[in-house]
N, C-alpha and C positions, 0 to 999 in steps of 0.2 A: 738646595735646599729654600722655599720659600719662608719667609719670617710670619707668624701669624696673625700680623694686622695685614701682608701682603694676600696671604689667602683667605680672612674675611673678607677682605674689596673685590677679591677678584666670584669669591663667591655670591655677595650682595649687588653686584653690576648686572643691569640688563644688557639680554644680549639682540633687543630690537628683532625677536624673530629665529635668532641665527638656530642651527641645530646644534645637538650636543654632540660630542663624541661618541654617546653611546647611539643616538638614535643613526650617528654615520655609517657607524658598524652595521647597523644592523638591515641598514639599506645595501649595503655591501653583501652581507650574507645574504638578502631576498635574490638579488643579481647573482650572486654566486650558486645560488639553491635552482634557479631558473634555468641557467646556463648547465647543469649539469644532471639536470633531472633525469634524462633519458638515460644515462649513464648507469645512475644506480640501479640493484638487482631489485630493490624494492618496489618502484615503480612499474605501474599497469595504467593498461586503459581500463575505464570502468565505464557504467552506467546508471545513472538515481533517475531518481520517480518516487511518485506515488501509489498509493494503491490505484486511484483512477487511471495512470499512465501505464498500466502495465498491460503490455499489450499479449502477454503467454500466461495468465494468471495463476496457470496448473502447474505451472512448472516453478519447481527450484534450484533447477540447474541445466545445464546445456539448451540455455538459451542463445536464440539467433538475433540479429540485428539489423537484417537487410532491408525492412520498412517498420520501423521500431515509433513509435511513441515518447521515448525514455533518453534521456540527455546524457551526450557522452560526457565523460568528466577524467581527468588525470590524477590519479591516487597513488601513493607511496603506502603498502600494506607492511604493517610492522607487526612483528611476534615480540611479547614479552616475555612469555611463557608458557609451558607448553604443560597439554591436560594428563590428569593422572586420573584412573579408575575408581579412585574410591573421593572426589570431589566433582564439581562442576564445571562445566562446561566454562575454559579461563576465556579471558578479555583478550579483544586484539585491536588494533588501532589501525587509523588513517589516518593521513596527513596530505591537504590539497596543495597546490603551488600557490606560492605566495601571492601570484596575480588571479588566482580564483577569487569571484566574485563572490560575497555572501548574502549582497542584497541585489531587487531584482524591480527591473523597470519593466514597462509593457513590452518592450522588443525582445525580453527575453524568453528563452523557453522555458526555464523557473519560475515564472512572474506568478502562477500559479500559486508560491508557497506563500508570498505577500497577500494575498487575497483568500485562499482558503484555510491558514494554519496562521501565518503571524497576526494578522488582523483580526483571528476570531479564538486562539488559543492561546496564541503570546508563543510560539513554539520560535527557539533559536534555529537558525537554519546551520545544519542539515535535521538535526536531530526528527527524530519518527518517520526518513524516511526510507525507504528501501534501496542498494547498492548493490548491482551483481558484479562480483571482482571473481575475476578466472584465476583457476588455479596455477599452478607448474605446467599441464597439460594444454595449457589453453582452453580450458571447459570453464565454463563460467558458473556463479555459485548466487545463489542470491541472499545477501544480509541485511539485518535492521540495526542502523543507525539509533543507537540509546542513549550517548551522553557528549559533552562538549570538556573535553581536557583544554584548561585556557591556559595558556602559558605566553610568557613577554614574545620569545620567537619558536614560529613553526605550529600555533595549535593544534592539537592533534582531536579528534572524536573514537570513542569506543563505538566497535562491532560485534556482531553476537551474533553466528548461522542461522538463518531461519530452517528451522529442521521437524516442523508439525505445521500439516494442513488443518485449522481448525474451521470445523462444522457448526454451524449454530440454525436456530431458528428465530427471526427477529419477530418481534409482536408488538405491532403498530397499528393499535384500534383494534378493529377487526380485520386489518391484514395480517398474515402470517407469512416471510418471506425466509426463503432459503439462502444463507450466506456461508462463503468462505474465504477464510482470508490466511494469509500464509505466516510463523509465530514462532515464539521463540521459546523451549521448555527451560524454567530454571526449576532448581532441588530447592523445596524448603525446607529447614534447619528442621527434623523431628524425631526424635529417640523415642518409640513406642514399638510395642510388638505388634503393632498392627488395629488392634481392637481396645475399647474403652468398654468399663462394667461399673455402671452406677446402680444401685438397690435396686435396680427396676429392670433394667436392659441393658445387651451386650451390642453395640454398633461398630463400624468399622471406623479407625483412627489413622488419617492418613492424608496428610497435606502436600501439596504442590502450587508451583508460581507457571505461567504463562505470562508472557509479555507479548504487545501488538501495537501495530502504529494506533495513536488516536487520531481519529477523524469522523464523521459524520455516521458510519457505520457501527463502528467499537464504542463512541461516547452512548450507544442505547444500552450498553450491557447494565444491569441491575442485580438486585440481592436485596434480600428481606432477612429477617432474623429465625422466620420458619423454613425446614428442609423441605418442607412439603412444599413451600408455595417458591422460594428463589430460584432463579436462573440456574438452569441446570444443562450440561455441555458432555461431548463425548471428549477423552484425551486418553487415548490406546493405539496398539497398537489394532491392525484389523483383523477380528476374531470373531467368532459366532457371538461373543458374549462380551462384548467392549466394557472398559471399564468409563461408571460414571460419577461424572463429579460434580458437587454445587458451589455455584459463587460465593463464596464468606468472605469475600472484600475485596477492594477496587479503588486503586491508586492512581492517578493520572498529573501530579504536577512535581514527581522527583524523579525526572526530571520533567515539565511539561513537554508533551508530544509523544509518548510512550502510555498506554493504558495498560497496568500491570493488573493482572487479575490474582487473587488466592484463592483456589480451588480444595474443596475438602470431599473427599471420596465418598458417593454412595453406593445404591444397588442399580441395578439394570432392571427394569421393567418391560417386560414383555405388551405389557397394555401401552405403554406410554413412547416406548423410545424403537426405534426401525433403523436396518440396516438396508443399506440399498446397495444392488447391486446390476451387473451391467447383463447383457444377451448372455455371456460366457459362465455369470456365475461369479465373477469378479469384484469384490467388496470397492464400489466407487464413492462410497459416503456415509455417514455411521451420524445418527440425528437424534439428538435427548431429545423429551417432550415432544416427539413428532404428533404423537395423537391426542394431544393435550384440549382437539379444539375439533371439529366435524369439520372443519374447514382446511382442506390439504394445502400445504405450503406450497406458495408458487417460487419458480425459480428464473430470475429474471436474468439471467445469464445463457440458459438454455438457446442455443443458437438454432435456426434450421437448417436443413440440407436443401443445398441448389439442386435442381434436377438435371445438370448436367457436371461434368468434372470442372467447369468453372466457378470458382467464387469470389462472392462479392461482398467485400468488408465497409462496413463506414466506419469513420474513425472522429475521433472529436478531442478539444484540449482536453477536457474532464468529463467524467460522467456523470457528472450532475446540472440541473437545470433548473434555475432562479424562477419560481412563481411571481408572473408580471417582470420582471427583469427584461433585460438587451435581450437581441437574437442572438442563437447558437450556431455556429459555422459548422455544416456538414460536409465532410468529403465522401466519395465513395471511391473506390480504388478493386480494380475485379483482377482477379488472379491465375494464372492456366494450372494445371495438374504439374507442372515444375516447379508450382511458387513463383513463376515470371511475368510483373506486373505488364498487364497487356492492355491497361484503360484505355490507352489513346486510341485502341481498333475498336472502339467502339464511340467517338465519339461523333457520331451521326445516329446514336439510338435515342429510344426513348427511357425519357427517367421518371418514374413514377412513385412519388414519397407517401406515404401513408403512414400513421401514428395511430396509438390506441392504450388506455389507460385500463387496467383490470379485464382486458379483453373487451373493453369496450370502445368503438371508434372515435377518435378527440381528432379525425385528419383534416374535418373542416370547421374545429373550435380551437385549434390555434393558427397563427400566422403567419403563413410561410411567404419566402422572399428567394428573388434567383442568387446565388452566388455566382461568383468571380470569374468560374471556369464551368464547363459544359457537365461535369462529375459532382458539382457543388452545390447546396442546399442552403438555407438559414433558415429556421424557425423561430419562436418566439411564444413561447407557452403564457395563457390569461393568466388573471389575477384571479384564482379560483382556489383559496387558502382550504379547500376541505377536499384537495388533492396532497396536503404535505406529507413528503415520506413515501409517496406511491412511485410507481417505476413507471414512467414514459419510455415506451416499446416503439422504435420507429425501424421502419425497413422500406425498400425500395424495389422496386420492379426494373429491371432495364430490359427492353424489348428490340430484339432487331431480326429484321427478315421474319417477323412475326414467332420468333423464338424465345420465350421470355427466360429470365435467370434471376431468382430471388434472390435478394441480400440476407446475411446471417442478421440477425435482430442486434440493434444496439439498444441496450437499456440506461436507460437515464435516470437517476433520483432524482423526484421535483422535491427544492430545498426554499427556505422564504431567501 
């Protein structure tokens, strides 16, 4: 054992940039983790993305990835505890490979996180992102990454399953837009009998919480001190009289990247609220405050149906376009009834691109430029700030042998 004098001399010595024993052990541990990654029963192939890169936004499970805009990522899925019926949904964790990047340059698929989230809100990657994780049968399920758990070795991230597709009406000036997004329901501790009575009134007394990713859509949630004027949403099983809730508190900094709503139960109103059904009578949407204006809400995600079995879809890197910004790259692909990509069969077809804002034709007001390939186009929106928050609807008609095929409409939100 060295003397105290020797120990002090070693502790104060400069190492000229040499690594400590602990740093060397960490590098060796990272190397061992990389080499044995696929042998771990917790390792899974997952897909990470934000709301705008979700190519199957109505699905929370059973997603497929033949032609996906999501990013493949290697993950270990870690279960720390199990659920019981009288408690909230327990927390799960994921871990990335030690070599997985968490900062991105322009050539990376996840570069949009740097420009749309880190620079705008200050998010720490990957908080606020969705991730598709397969179960033991190989069926993928949608999860929300909610928090970072820092560690000297192998940091982890808390994830929760997305269990409710929230529908709401976005009010943007005179425009009213139908929105949908997968969210996480959380319990709010409240030990009441479900009613509160003061000297005059008796009303419902029930609270809950709902978590969503923080983005350009969810940042527009709002609330007031009055139950009559605050934002109302539906959080309910699809019944004939769904449960209506009023937003009473909004939190978005613990952590940054997740929008947390505290909601208070209120009452259903036939004069304000609306249950949307398909042709078979099945409930496909529940909208609070739907009739609060004479103007019916628009649905930016409603696709048009091609007149044949061939489907044409337009893809982009993000579902927003900046007013007065740079060119947006558009790519259109065609698929047959077996979902096989047959775009190359239309190399000699005529591609006619059009766009509109609130059903007003903007085809000649935007700037178009030819893309690199025959099925690509570039579009640039003019510097018209009156359109901020509106939806630019882009579509393309493909004509071959005098037979037209109309693409699904691509909605792009106009942002600053």
